[in-house]
PAKOL-776160 format. One record per atom (N, C-alpha, C, O, CB): atom name; x, y, z. Coordinates in steps of 0.05 Angstrom, whole numbers, plus 5000, padded with zeros to 4 digits. Atoms other than C-alpha are relative to their C-alpha. Glycine has a CB too. Layout:
<node CA, <X, Y, Z>>,
...
This chain:
<node N, <4990, 4994, 4973>>,
<node CA, <4708, 5108, 4830>>,
<node C, <5023, 4997, 5006>>,
<node O, <5037, 4981, 4993>>,
<node CB, <4989, 4990, 5017>>,
<node N, <4972, 4979, 4988>>,
<node CA, <4766, 5136, 4865>>,
<node C, <5014, 4974, 5013>>,
<node O, <5006, 4956, 5028>>,
<node CB, <4991, 5033, 5028>>,
<node N, <4986, 5023, 4981>>,
<node CA, <4825, 5095, 4883>>,
<node C, <5004, 4990, 5019>>,
<node O, <5013, 4967, 5023>>,
<node CB, <5013, 4998, 5002>>,
<node N, <5009, 5004, 4965>>,
<node CA, <4812, 5103, 4956>>,
<node C, <4983, 4980, 4999>>,
<node O, <4987, 4959, 5011>>,
<node CB, <4985, 5026, 5016>>,
<node N, <5020, 5014, 4998>>,
<node CA, <4753, 5075, 4943>>,
<node C, <5004, 4971, 4994>>,
<node O, <4998, 4954, 5010>>,
<node CB, <4982, 5012, 4985>>,
<node N, <5004, 5025, 5003>>,
<node CA, <4766, 5014, 4906>>,
<node C, <5025, 4980, 5020>>,
<node O, <5024, 4957, 5028>>,
<node CB, <5000, 4996, 4967>>,
<node N, <4988, 5015, 4971>>,
<node CA, <4826, 5000, 4959>>,
<node C, <4987, 4994, 5020>>,
<node O, <4994, 4976, 5035>>,
<node CB, <5018, 5011, 5012>>,
<node N, <5009, 5010, 4968>>,
<node CA, <4782, 5000, 5015>>,
<node C, <4981, 4981, 4986>>,
<node O, <4977, 4960, 4998>>,
<node CB, <4984, 5026, 5026>>,
<node N, <5028, 5022, 5002>>,
<node CA, <4723, 4963, 4976>>,
<node C, <5020, 4976, 5003>>,
<node O, <5016, 4959, 5020>>,
<node CB, <4977, 5000, 4965>>,
<node N, <4971, 5030, 5004>>,
<node CA, <4790, 4908, 4962>>,
<node C, <5010, 4992, 5030>>,
<node O, <5014, 4969, 5038>>,
<node CB, <5038, 5014, 4978>>,
<node N, <4986, 5016, 4963>>,
<node CA, <4816, 4905, 5042>>,
<node C, <4965, 4998, 5010>>,
<node O, <4965, 4981, 5028>>,
<node CB, <5029, 5034, 5031>>,
<node N, <5024, 5004, 4992>>,
<node CA, <4736, 4906, 5058>>,
<node C, <4995, 4966, 4995>>,
<node O, <4983, 4952, 5011>>,
<node CB, <4981, 5021, 4984>>,
<node N, <5000, 5040, 5004>>,
<node CA, <4739, 4823, 5027>>,
<node C, <5028, 4996, 5006>>,
<node O, <5027, 4972, 5011>>,
<node CB, <4993, 4983, 4962>>,
<node N, <4967, 5009, 5001>>,
<node CA, <4823, 4816, 5036>>,
<node C, <5003, 5001, 5026>>,
<node O, <5017, 4983, 5036>>,
<node CB, <5024, 5020, 4985>>,
<node N, <4994, 4996, 4980>>,
<node CA, <4821, 4839, 5098>>,
<node C, <5027, 5003, 5010>>,
<node O, <5028, 5025, 5020>>,
<node CB, <4989, 4986, 5009>>,
<node N, <4967, 4999, 4999>>,
<node CA, <4899, 4832, 5111>>,
<node C, <5020, 5000, 4970>>,
<node O, <5011, 4983, 4954>>,
<node CB, <5007, 4972, 5018>>,
<node N, <4987, 5004, 5025>>,
<node CA, <4951, 4838, 5048>>,
<node C, <5032, 5006, 5017>>,
<node O, <5039, 5019, 5036>>,
<node CB, <4988, 5025, 4971>>,
<node N, <4974, 4997, 5004>>,
<node CA, <5022, 4830, 5043>>,
<node C, <5006, 5026, 4978>>,
<node O, <4991, 5030, 4959>>,
<node CB, <5011, 4972, 4989>>,
<node N, <4994, 4980, 5017>>,
<node CA, <5057, 4894, 5012>>,
<node C, <5026, 4996, 4980>>,
<node O, <5049, 4991, 4988>>,
<node CB, <5002, 5022, 5018>>,
<node N, <4980, 5007, 5019>>,
<node CA, <5097, 4888, 4942>>,
<node C, <5002, 5035, 4992>>,
<node O, <4984, 5051, 4986>>,
<node CB, <4990, 4972, 4971>>,
<node N, <5002, 4972, 4999>>,
<node CA, <5135, 4955, 4937>>,
<node C, <5021, 4999, 4971>>,
<node O, <5028, 4976, 4965>>,
<node CB, <5011, 5019, 5032>>,
<node N, <4989, 4997, 5030>>,
<node CA, <5175, 4977, 4862>>,
<node C, <5022, 4978, 5002>>,
<node O, <5027, 4960, 4986>>,
<node CB, <5014, 5033, 4991>>,
<node N, <4980, 5019, 5000>>,
<node CA, <5232, 4943, 4895>>,
<node C, <4995, 4973, 5009>>,
<node O, <5015, 4960, 5005>>,
<node CB, <5019, 5009, 5015>>,
<node N, <5010, 5024, 4982>>,
<node CA, <5206, 4884, 4928>>,
<node C, <4980, 5001, 5020>>,
<node O, <4966, 5020, 5023>>,
<node CB, <5020, 4991, 5014>>,
<node N, <5024, 4995, 4979>>,
<node CA, <5162, 4860, 4988>>,
<node C, <5015, 5007, 5019>>,
<node O, <5039, 5004, 5022>>,
<node CB, <4981, 4976, 5010>>,
<node N, <4993, 4990, 4969>>,
<node CA, <5164, 4892, 5054>>,
<node C, <4992, 4978, 5021>>,
<node O, <4969, 4971, 5028>>,
<node CB, <4982, 5029, 5009>>,
<node N, <5008, 5012, 4976>>,
<node CA, <5173, 4848, 5106>>,
<node C, <4999, 4968, 4971>>,
<node O, <5003, 4969, 4946>>,
<node CB, <4965, 5017, 5023>>,
<node N, <5000, 5020, 5016>>,
<node CA, <5163, 4772, 5081>>,
<node C, <4976, 4986, 4995>>,
<node O, <4958, 4979, 5009>>,
<node CB, <5015, 4985, 5007>>,
<node N, <5035, 5005, 5016>>,
<node CA, <5111, 4751, 5027>>,
<node C, <4981, 4987, 5019>>,
<node O, <4990, 4973, 5037>>,
<node CB, <5001, 4974, 4970>>,
<node N, <5022, 5011, 4985>>,
<node CA, <5047, 4730, 5059>>,
<node C, <5002, 4994, 5029>>,
<node O, <4984, 4981, 5040>>,
<node CB, <4993, 4978, 4987>>,
<node N, <4989, 5001, 4976>>,
<node CA, <5077, 4730, 5123>>,
<node C, <4992, 5025, 5017>>,
<node O, <4977, 5026, 5036>>,
<node CB, <5028, 4997, 4998>>,
<node N, <5003, 4978, 4987>>,
<node CA, <5081, 4801, 5139>>,
<node C, <4966, 5011, 4993>>,
<node O, <4965, 5023, 4972>>,
<node CB, <5025, 5019, 4991>>,
<node N, <5021, 4995, 5013>>,
<node CA, <5003, 4816, 5132>>,
<node C, <4992, 5027, 5019>>,
<node O, <4994, 5030, 5043>>,
<node CB, <4979, 4975, 4997>>,
<node N, <5010, 4976, 4985>>,
<node CA, <4974, 4887, 5144>>,
<node C, <4969, 5006, 4994>>,
<node O, <4955, 4991, 4981>>,
<node CB, <5017, 5027, 4992>>,
<node N, <5025, 5000, 5001>>,
<node CA, <4910, 4916, 5148>>,
<node C, <4992, 5034, 4998>>,
<node O, <4997, 5052, 5013>>,
<node CB, <4988, 4983, 5027>>,
<node N, <5009, 4966, 5004>>,
<node CA, <4878, 4985, 5117>>,
<node C, <4995, 5020, 5024>>,
<node O, <4977, 5012, 5039>>,
<node CB, <4972, 5001, 4985>>,
<node N, <5009, 4985, 4987>>,
<node CA, <4874, 5038, 5159>>,
<node C, <4992, 5027, 4998>>,
<node O, <4984, 5041, 5016>>,
<node CB, <5010, 4998, 5013>>,
<node N, <5012, 4976, 5009>>,
<node CA, <4857, 5094, 5124>>,
<node C, <5010, 5011, 4971>>,
<node O, <5032, 5002, 4965>>,
<node CB, <5005, 5022, 5022>>,
<node N, <4994, 5001, 5023>>,
<node CA, <4860, 5123, 5051>>,
<node C, <4982, 5020, 4994>>,
<node O, <4958, 5021, 5000>>,
<node CB, <5000, 4976, 4988>>,
<node N, <5018, 4976, 5011>>,
<node CA, <4842, 5188, 5017>>,
<node C, <5009, 4995, 4977>>,
<node O, <5026, 4978, 4971>>,
<node CB, <5004, 5031, 5010>>,
<node N, <4988, 4991, 5022>>,
<node CA, <4847, 5216, 4949>>,
<node C, <5006, 5024, 4998>>,
<node O, <4985, 5038, 4998>>,
<node CB, <4989, 4994, 4982>>,
<node N, <5005, 4966, 5002>>,
<node CA, <4873, 5291, 4942>>,
<node C, <5020, 5003, 4982>>,
<node O, <5042, 4993, 4983>>,
<node CB, <5003, 5021, 5027>>,
<node N, <4984, 4974, 5029>>,
<node CA, <4901, 5334, 4880>>,
<node C, <5013, 4973, 4990>>,
<node O, <5037, 4970, 4994>>,
<node CB, <5032, 5035, 5012>>,
<node N, <4982, 5021, 5029>>,
<node CA, <4923, 5271, 4831>>,
<node C, <5017, 4982, 5028>>,
<node O, <5037, 4973, 5016>>,
<node CB, <5031, 5025, 4968>>,
<node N, <4992, 5016, 4984>>,
<node CA, <4949, 5230, 4900>>,
<node C, <4982, 4991, 5019>>,
<node O, <4962, 5001, 5028>>,
<node CB, <5019, 5007, 5009>>,
<node N, <5017, 5015, 4988>>,
<node CA, <4931, 5172, 4936>>,
<node C, <5011, 4998, 5030>>,
<node O, <5032, 4985, 5032>>,
<node CB, <4996, 4974, 4985>>,
<node N, <4993, 5008, 4976>>,
<node CA, <4940, 5170, 5011>>,
<node C, <4999, 4975, 5013>>,
<node O, <4978, 4962, 5017>>,
<node CB, <4991, 5013, 5012>>,
<node N, <5008, 5037, 4979>>,
<node CA, <4950, 5102, 5051>>,
<node C, <5014, 4987, 5022>>,
<node O, <5037, 4980, 5019>>,
<node CB, <5005, 4972, 4981>>,
<node N, <4999, 5004, 4973>>,
<node CA, <4955, 5082, 5120>>,
<node C, <4994, 4977, 5007>>,
<node O, <4971, 4975, 5014>>,
<node CB, <4988, 5014, 5013>>,
<node N, <5008, 5020, 4985>>,
<node CA, <4962, 5011, 5144>>,
<node C, <5016, 4995, 5024>>,
<node O, <5040, 5001, 5029>>,
<node CB, <4999, 4977, 4985>>,
<node N, <5000, 5015, 4968>>,
<node CA, <4963, 4980, 5214>>,
<node C, <5005, 5027, 5018>>,
<node O, <5013, 5025, 5041>>,
<node CB, <5030, 4972, 5006>>,
<node N, <4995, 4971, 4986>>,
<node CA, <4970, 5059, 5235>>,
<node C, <5023, 5016, 5000>>,
<node O, <5025, 5036, 5013>>,
<node CB, <4998, 4999, 5025>>,
<node N, <4976, 4995, 4993>>,
<node CA, <5042, 5067, 5220>>,
<node C, <5016, 5000, 4976>>,
<node O, <5038, 5012, 4973>>,
<node CB, <5009, 4983, 5020>>,
<node N, <4978, 5006, 5027>>,
<node CA, <5066, 5046, 5149>>,
<node C, <4984, 5022, 4987>>,
<node O, <4963, 5027, 4999>>,
<node CB, <5001, 4963, 4980>>,
<node N, <5012, 4974, 5013>>,
<node CA, <5044, 5113, 5098>>,
<node C, <5016, 4995, 4968>>,
<node O, <5040, 4992, 4962>>,
<node CB, <5011, 5035, 5021>>,
<node N, <4987, 4997, 5024>>,
<node CA, <5047, 5111, 5026>>,
<node C, <4982, 5018, 4986>>,
<node O, <4957, 5019, 4986>>,
<node CB, <5006, 4974, 4986>>,
<node N, <5008, 4977, 5019>>,
<node CA, <5040, 5167, 4980>>,
<node C, <4999, 4995, 4972>>,
<node O, <5020, 4987, 4963>>,
<node CB, <5017, 5022, 5002>>,
<node N, <4999, 5011, 5028>>,
<node CA, <5024, 5154, 4910>>,
<node C, <4998, 5022, 4983>>,
<node O, <4979, 5036, 4989>>,
<node CB, <4979, 4980, 4993>>,
<node N, <5009, 4983, 5017>>,
<node CA, <5026, 5203, 4855>>,
<node C, <4986, 4996, 4973>>,
<node O, <4996, 4981, 4956>>,
<node CB, <5019, 5012, 4996>>,
<node N, <5009, 5016, 5030>>,
<node CA, <4982, 5194, 4795>>,
<node C, <4993, 4981, 5002>>,
<node O, <4999, 4970, 4980>>,
<node CB, <5015, 4994, 4981>>,
<node N, <5004, 5026, 4993>>,
<node CA, <4958, 5132, 4821>>,
<node C, <4978, 4986, 4978>>,
<node O, <4956, 4996, 4972>>,
<node CB, <4989, 5000, 5031>>,
<node N, <5020, 5016, 5017>>,
<node CA, <4925, 5080, 4771>>,
<node C, <4993, 4977, 5004>>,
<node O, <5009, 4961, 4994>>,
<node CB, <5005, 4999, 4979>>,
<node N, <5009, 5026, 4994>>,
<node CA, <4887, 5020, 4793>>,
<node C, <5010, 4978, 4979>>,
<node O, <4996, 4981, 4958>>,
<node CB, <4970, 5001, 5001>>,
<node N, <4993, 5009, 5032>>,
<node CA, <4920, 4971, 4737>>,
<node C, <4989, 4968, 5010>>,
<node O, <4986, 4951, 4992>>,
<node CB, <5042, 5003, 4985>>,
<node N, <5017, 5028, 4988>>,
<node CA, <4886, 4903, 4784>>,
<node C, <4994, 5000, 5017>>,
<node O, <5007, 5003, 5037>>,
<node CB, <5006, 4978, 5001>>,
<node N, <5015, 5001, 4974>>,
<node CA, <4839, 4896, 4824>>,
<node C, <4981, 4969, 4997>>,
<node O, <4962, 4965, 4983>>,
<node CB, <4979, 5032, 5004>>,
<node N, <5009, 5027, 5005>>,
<node CA, <4822, 4820, 4832>>,
<node C, <5004, 4992, 5026>>,
<node O, <5018, 5004, 5042>>,
<node CB, <5014, 4983, 4978>>,
<node N, <5013, 4998, 4973>>,
<node CA, <4797, 4785, 4893>>,
<node C, <5028, 4983, 5017>>,
<node O, <5025, 4974, 5040>>,
<node CB, <4964, 4983, 5001>>,
<node N, <4968, 5010, 4993>>,
<node CA, <4878, 4758, 4904>>,
<node C, <5021, 5023, 5016>>,
<node O, <5033, 5021, 5037>>,
<node CB, <5017, 4993, 4968>>,
<node N, <4988, 4984, 5007>>,
<node CA, <4910, 4822, 4892>>,
<node C, <4987, 5024, 4979>>,
<node O, <4974, 5023, 4958>>,
<node CB, <5019, 4986, 4993>>,
<node N, <5006, 4978, 5005>>,
<node CA, <4900, 4888, 4885>>,
<node C, <5031, 5024, 4991>>,
<node O, <5052, 5029, 5003>>,
<node CB, <4983, 5006, 5025>>,
<node N, <4962, 4987, 5008>>,
<node CA, <4957, 4933, 4843>>,
<node C, <4999, 5029, 4989>>,
<node O, <4977, 5032, 4977>>,
<node CB, <5019, 4978, 4969>>,
<node N, <4999, 4972, 4996>>,
<node CA, <4970, 5009, 4835>>,
<node C, <5027, 5011, 4979>>,
<node O, <5050, 5004, 4985>>,
<node CB, <5004, 5006, 5034>>,
<node N, <4973, 4991, 5014>>,
<node CA, <5019, 5041, 4782>>,
<node C, <4994, 5033, 5014>>,
<node O, <4972, 5040, 5023>>,
<node CB, <5002, 4995, 4957>>,
<node N, <4996, 4980, 4995>>,
<node CA, <5043, 5111, 4800>>,
<node C, <5025, 5013, 4986>>,
<node O, <5042, 5000, 4975>>,
<node CB, <4999, 4999, 5023>>,
<node N, <4973, 4979, 5008>>,
<node CA, <5094, 5162, 4779>>,
<node C, <5020, 5004, 5016>>,
<node O, <5044, 5009, 5010>>,
<node CB, <4995, 5026, 4996>>,
<node N, <4976, 4992, 4979>>,
<node CA, <5127, 5172, 4838>>,
<node C, <4987, 4995, 5036>>,
<node O, <4969, 5009, 5046>>,
<node CB, <5010, 5039, 4992>>,
<node N, <5010, 5008, 4981>>,
<node CA, <5117, 5138, 4906>>,
<node C, <5024, 5012, 5024>>,
<node O, <5048, 5016, 5021>>,
<node CB, <4995, 4968, 4995>>,
<node N, <4989, 4999, 4966>>,
<node CA, <5140, 5155, 4982>>,
<node C, <4984, 4975, 5019>>,
<node O, <4960, 4971, 5019>>,
<node CB, <4990, 5036, 5017>>,
<node N, <5004, 5016, 4987>>,
<node CA, <5138, 5103, 5027>>,
<node C, <5015, 5008, 5028>>,
<node O, <5039, 5013, 5029>>,
<node CB, <5006, 4979, 4987>>,
<node N, <4981, 4981, 4974>>,
<node CA, <5152, 5129, 5105>>,
<node C, <4983, 4976, 5024>>,
<node O, <4959, 4973, 5027>>,
<node CB, <4987, 5050, 5005>>,
<node N, <5011, 5019, 4975>>,
<node CA, <5142, 5075, 5166>>,
<node C, <5022, 4994, 5021>>,
<node O, <5046, 4993, 5020>>,
<node CB, <4989, 4970, 4989>>,
<node N, <4978, 5007, 4970>>,
<node CA, <5170, 5057, 5232>>,
<node C, <4994, 4973, 5013>>,
<node O, <4973, 4960, 5015>>,
<node CB, <4994, 5023, 5029>>,
<node N, <4999, 5030, 4993>>,
<node CA, <5189, 4994, 5259>>,
<node C, <4982, 4999, 5027>>,
<node O, <4981, 5015, 5045>>,
<node CB, <5033, 4987, 5004>>,
<node N, <5015, 5002, 4978>>,
<node CA, <5140, 4960, 5303>>,
<node C, <5013, 4998, 5020>>,
<node O, <5036, 4989, 5022>>,
<node CB, <4984, 4983, 5000>>,
<node N, <4993, 5003, 4962>>,
<node CA, <5141, 4966, 5384>>,
<node C, <5001, 5030, 5008>>,
<node O, <4996, 5048, 4993>>,
<node CB, <5037, 4983, 5011>>,
<node N, <5011, 4970, 4984>>,
<node CA, <5136, 5028, 5424>>,
<node C, <5024, 5018, 4991>>,
<node O, <5021, 5042, 4985>>,
<node CB, <4998, 4998, 5040>>,
<node N, <4975, 4975, 5007>>,
<node CA, <5207, 5060, 5408>>,
<node C, <5014, 4988, 4969>>,
<node O, <5038, 4986, 4963>>,
<node CB, <5032, 5001, 5033>>,
<node N, <4987, 5010, 5032>>,
<node CA, <5212, 5033, 5331>>,
<node C, <5012, 5024, 4992>>,
<node O, <5006, 5047, 4998>>,
<node CB, <4976, 4989, 4974>>,
<node N, <4986, 4978, 5017>>,
<node CA, <5255, 5069, 5291>>,
<node C, <4988, 5007, 4970>>,
<node O, <4975, 4991, 4957>>,
<node CB, <5030, 4991, 4997>>,
<node N, <5014, 4990, 5014>>,
<node CA, <5236, 5112, 5238>>,
<node C, <5013, 5001, 4973>>,
<node O, <5034, 5014, 4972>>,
<node CB, <4992, 5020, 5011>>,
<node N, <4985, 5005, 5020>>,
<node CA, <5251, 5095, 5161>>,
<node C, <4980, 5020, 4976>>,
<node O, <4961, 5031, 4986>>,
<node CB, <5003, 4965, 4994>>,
<node N, <5006, 4992, 5017>>,
<node CA, <5231, 5129, 5087>>,
<node C, <5020, 5000, 4979>>,
<node O, <5044, 5007, 4979>>,
<node CB, <4990, 5017, 5005>>,
<node N, <4990, 5002, 5026>>,
<node CA, <5239, 5117, 5018>>,
<node C, <4985, 5007, 4978>>,
<node O, <4961, 5000, 4978>>,
<node CB, <5008, 4978, 4996>>,
<node N, <5004, 4982, 5015>>,
<node CA, <5230, 5156, 4960>>,
<node C, <5004, 4982, 4974>>,
<node O, <5029, 4979, 4970>>,
<node CB, <5018, 5025, 5007>>,
<node N, <5010, 5003, 5026>>,
<node CA, <5208, 5122, 4888>>,
<node C, <5002, 5021, 4973>>,
<node O, <4987, 5026, 4955>>,
<node CB, <4973, 4997, 5006>>,
<node N, <5003, 4976, 5019>>,
<node CA, <5228, 5176, 4847>>,
<node C, <4989, 4995, 4971>>,
<node O, <4981, 5014, 4957>>,
<node CB, <5027, 5012, 4996>>,
<node N, <5020, 5010, 5026>>,
<node CA, <5198, 5139, 4784>>,
<node C, <4986, 4985, 4995>>,
<node O, <4982, 4974, 4973>>,
<node CB, <5005, 4995, 4984>>,
<node N, <5029, 5014, 4992>>,
<node CA, <5143, 5108, 4816>>,
<node C, <5008, 4969, 4992>>,
<node O, <5026, 4954, 4997>>,
<node CB, <4968, 5015, 4980>>,
<node N, <4999, 5039, 5002>>,
<node CA, <5127, 5036, 4790>>,
<node C, <4971, 4989, 5014>>,
<node O, <4951, 5003, 5017>>,
<node CB, <5032, 4982, 5023>>,
<node N, <5027, 5009, 4993>>,
<node CA, <5074, 4991, 4818>>,
<node C, <5005, 4992, 5030>>,
<node O, <5025, 4984, 5042>>,
<node CB, <4989, 4975, 4980>>,
<node N, <5002, 5011, 4963>>,
<node CA, <5046, 4977, 4894>>,
<node C, <4980, 4982, 4998>>,
<node O, <4957, 4988, 4992>>,
<node CB, <4989, 5026, 5028>>,
<node N, <5031, 5018, 4999>>,
<node CA, <5004, 4908, 4900>>,
<node C, <5009, 5001, 5032>>,
<node O, <5027, 5008, 5048>>,
<node CB, <4994, 4961, 4980>>,
<node N, <5017, 5011, 4977>>,
<node CA, <4972, 4886, 4950>>,
<node C, <4994, 4969, 5010>>,
<node O, <4972, 4966, 5021>>,
<node CB, <4978, 5010, 4994>>,
<node N, <5009, 5030, 4998>>,
<node CA, <4970, 4809, 4961>>,
<node C, <4984, 4988, 5027>>,
<node O, <4992, 4989, 5050>>,
<node CB, <5027, 4984, 4999>>,
<node N, <5015, 5013, 4974>>,
<node CA, <4912, 4773, 5004>>,
<node C, <5017, 4971, 5012>>,
<node O, <5032, 4957, 4998>>,
<node CB, <4966, 4991, 4989>>,
<node N, <4993, 5025, 4991>>,
<node CA, <4931, 4715, 5048>>,
<node C, <4982, 4982, 4976>>,
<node O, <4961, 4984, 4963>>,
<node CB, <4991, 4996, 5035>>,
<node N, <5006, 5022, 5013>>,
<node CA, <4931, 4654, 5015>>,
<node C, <4987, 5007, 4962>>,
<node O, <4968, 4998, 4949>>,
<node CB, <4976, 4985, 5023>>,
<node N, <5013, 4987, 5029>>,
<node CA, <4926, 4692, 4941>>,
<node C, <5020, 4979, 4984>>,
<node O, <5020, 4979, 4959>>,
<node CB, <5005, 5042, 4993>>,
């Protein structure tokens, strides 16, 4: 099963999740909950879209944890692109050159 398929299966049960990036949580843990709106694998990359506006591109993704309360991916490089919530939200992007891990935590996990 591909990383995108595994992530989609996990979100089908979890429904929403907080996101933990290589440098810490995006927003407040277990308070900012996001829905998976799209994911795809292509050429050793995993593309993930949350809430239609948070985008992650993981190079060389590997599923390192797939449990009911937590799904974790390791990668060699990560791009995180997002726009603040609201109609005129500011745009942001972060590049994690050395990759690391991205974890999704289900509510109440």
